[in-house]
N, C-alpha and C positions, 0 to 999 in steps of 0.2 A: 646516655646522659641527657638531661633536660636543660634547655637554654635557660639561663637565669632570668631572662626578660619575659617577653610576651608568651602567654600560653594559648591565646586565640589569635587568629588573623582576621582581618577585615576583608570580606569578599566584595569584589567590585566588578562592574562591567568594563568594557573597553574604553569608556569615557570617564572612568574613575568614580562612577556613582555607586554608593554603598548599597549592597544587596543583603547584608547581614554579617554575622560572624560565625566562625567555626573553629573547633579545636585544631591547633596548628598541624599536628601529625595527620589528622583525618583529611584536611584540605590538601596536604601533599600526597596522601594516598589516592585521593580522588582527582588530583590534578586540576583543582579549581583555581580560577584567576583570583588573586588576592593582592592587596596593597603591600608594597615593600619600599625600602629606600637603600641607597648606596651612597656612602660618604667617601670622598677622595680628598686626602689631605696632602699638601705639599709643604716643604720647608722653604726657607728663603733662598736655597740653592736650586730650587725647582726639582728637588728629589721627592718622589712619591713615597708616602708611608704605606707599606703593605703589611699584611699579617698572614700567618699560617693558622688556619682554623684548627681548633683542638681536635685531635685524632678521633675522639669518640662522639663527635657531633652526629646528629641523626642523618645528615647527608653532607657530602663534600668534606668530611673530616680529613685533616692533614693536607689540604690544598691551600695554596696561596691565593689571596684575594685583596680587594681594596681595604682601606683603613677600617671601615665599619659597614656592616650590612645587616639588616634585620627587618622587623615589621612594626609599624606603629600600632598603638592601641586605638580602639574605637573613639575614646573620649579625648584624644589628643590630635593635634595637627601632625602632618608628616614631619615637619621640621622639628617640632617638640619631641617626637619619637626618635628622630635622628640624633638630636642633642643628648637625650636621655641615654640612648644605647651607646653612643660614643664614650660617655663617661663610664657606663657600666662595663663595657668591653675593653676599652683602651685606657681608662683612667685619667682622661682629661677632657676639657671642653674648650671650644674656640668658636668664633663666629663662622657660620657657613652661608654659602650663597647657592640659590636654586639654579640649576642648569636646564633641567627638562625631565622628561619621562620617556620610558620605552617599555614595550611588552616583550617578554621572551618566555619560551616554554621548552623544557628539556626533561626527558625521562632518565632516571638513574637505574643502575643495575640492581639496586636494592628494592625496586618496585615503587619508589616514590617519584613524583613528578613535580618539578618546580615550574609553576606557571604564575608569573608575577608581572604586575604593573609597577615598575621600579622607578621611583623618584630619585633623581641624581643631584647630589650636592657636592660643593667643593669648598675648601677652606685652607687656612695656613696655620701651621704650628711648628715651633722650633724646639720645643722641650723634649724631655724624655718621657715617653708613655709609661704608664704603670698598668699593663694589661692584666685582665682577670684570667688566671690560668685555666678556669673552666671553659673559657671561650677561645682563648688565644694561646697557641703553642709556641709561637715565635713571631718576631716582627723585625722589620728593617726599613731604612730609607734606601731607595734605589733610583738611579738616574733613569730617565725615559729610554735612552738608548740601550742600557743594560736590561731593562725590563722587556722591551720589545724583542731584543735578541734572545732572551731566555724563553719568552713565550713561544717564539718561533721554533726554538730548538727543543723545548720540553712543554708543549701545550697541555699535556696530561697533568702537570703540576699546578694548574690554575683553574679556578672556578669558571663555569660557563659565562655567567653574567659579567665577571671581571674582564674576560677576554673580549666580550662584546663592548664593554665600556672603553677599553683601550683601543679597540679597532674603530669604533664609530664616534666617540665623544672626546678623544684626547685633545683635539684642537680647541674645543669649547672650554675644557677644563684648564688648559694651559693659558687661555686668554684671560682667565680670571686672575686678578692680582697682578 
């Protein structure tokens, strides 16, 4: 299945300087560093909105992850891309706040390698998402304690980048709002 959004990714160096673009699957086959974003949304009860990726995604299908994660287009800012994809994937928009960025690299059993400079955003939303079934298999709001306990008990059910976000950036995310 093809993601309904970006077909190309923006290749970058470790300082987020643009090196060019490449077809998304090719960049993942070659394990090249590219620009990405992750959006984490909380409701007013401080529950995090997570989603289960559609099972037929090209990698990490069927795994739970943060509210929205994808790649910006070359002609848009990372924040514009995050807002666009949040609407395309989860069916809503809300204001988001930039937290920071991190680089991670992980190889998958299917031969693809995720190597991303991931820009992290946080926001608040209390409504009911209307997710795109081509992108999202399920979603739920979860307390931080429930989430951390489940990740510890079943780490295989979560994406690599989301586990890193929860492990290293939860304090900054919770400080927002």
